[in-house]
N, C-alpha and C positions, 0 to 999 in steps of 0.2 A: 546547417551545422549546429545551430543552437539546440535543436531537437535532440541530436545525438549526445550532445554534452549533458543535457538535462536527463536523458535516459541513463547515461552512464553514472550520473551522480545518484539517481534513484536506485540503480542496481548496487551501487556502493553502500547506500543506506540499507537496503534489504540484507546485503552481505553482512554488515556490521551487526544488525539486529539478530540475524539468524545465529551469529557466533555468541551474542550476549544473552539472548533469551533461551531458556532451557526447552521451551515447548515449540520452537520453530526449528525445522530441520531442512537443510539444503542437501541434496544427495548428488552423486556423480561429480562432475567438474563443477564446483560450487559457484565460481564467479560467472560461468556461462549460464548455469541455472538462475543465478541472481538477475542476470541481464533478461533472461526469458520471463521471470516473475515480474520484473519491472515493466516489460512490454505488455504482458497479459493484464496486470493491474492498470495500466494506462488505458488499455482498450476497454476494460470492464468499467472503469470510471467515466470513460467518454460515452459509452452506449447504454450500459445497464443502470448505473447509478442515477441518472436523471429520471428514469422510469420509476425506480423504486422511491425516489424522493417525492415525485408527483402522486403516487399511490398512497404513500404514508404521510402526506401532508397534514392531515388533521392530528394525528398522534404526535407529529413533530412539533406542531404549534402548542399542543397540549403540554408536552414535555420541555418547552422553551428551547427546542433544538437539540436536546440531549439524545433523542432517538437517532440522530445522524451518526453517533458513535456505533449504534447497533447495525446501521446500514453499512458503515465502512467495514465492520467485522464480518458481515454477510458477504461483502465483496471479496475480502481476503479468504473466507472460507470456500467461496466459489472458485477462486484461483487455486486453492488447495485441491479441490475436486478435479479441476481441469488439467493440472500439471502432475506428472508422476514424481518429479524430483523435488517437490515442495511440499512440506507437511506442517500443519498447525494442529496442536493437540486439543484445543478446546475453544469455545466461544470467548472465554475470559482472556486466554493467551491472544486471540485475534484482536480483542478490543485493545489490550495493552500494546500489541504490535502496531495497530493503526495509529494509536496516540503517539507512541515513540517514533513511528516512521514519519508522520507529519512534522514532528518537532525536528528530527534529524534531517529531513529533506529541507526545511526552511533554513537551518544552519548551513548545510552544505551549499545550498543555492546562494546564500548571502555571501558566503566566502568566495565563491568562484563567479560572482556576478560581474558581467562586463559593463563598463561604464559607457553610457549612450551619449556620445558627444556629437 
């Protein structure tokens, strides 16, 4: 159940950012598309991102971790290519989207966090 709640919160964050950022577009039934984007981003972050991080470890160390922003943007652009209802206009919008998405996700998850007693 916790996984479904986290996925819906991520979809809410994607939906809010698509409404606020001019370079991010959700088409069709927008909230359903946001849920699909949240699922695809979760799967890509689970399988593709660790491989990219390992391959780019020297440049990540050289840039003191800032290259991870580029990796996150590439993951978002890959989701853009895989999904027809989700569109990101440029790499700069993808970087801004990834930064704002992580901030908004942490805010939403802290608001709806269950107390573990």
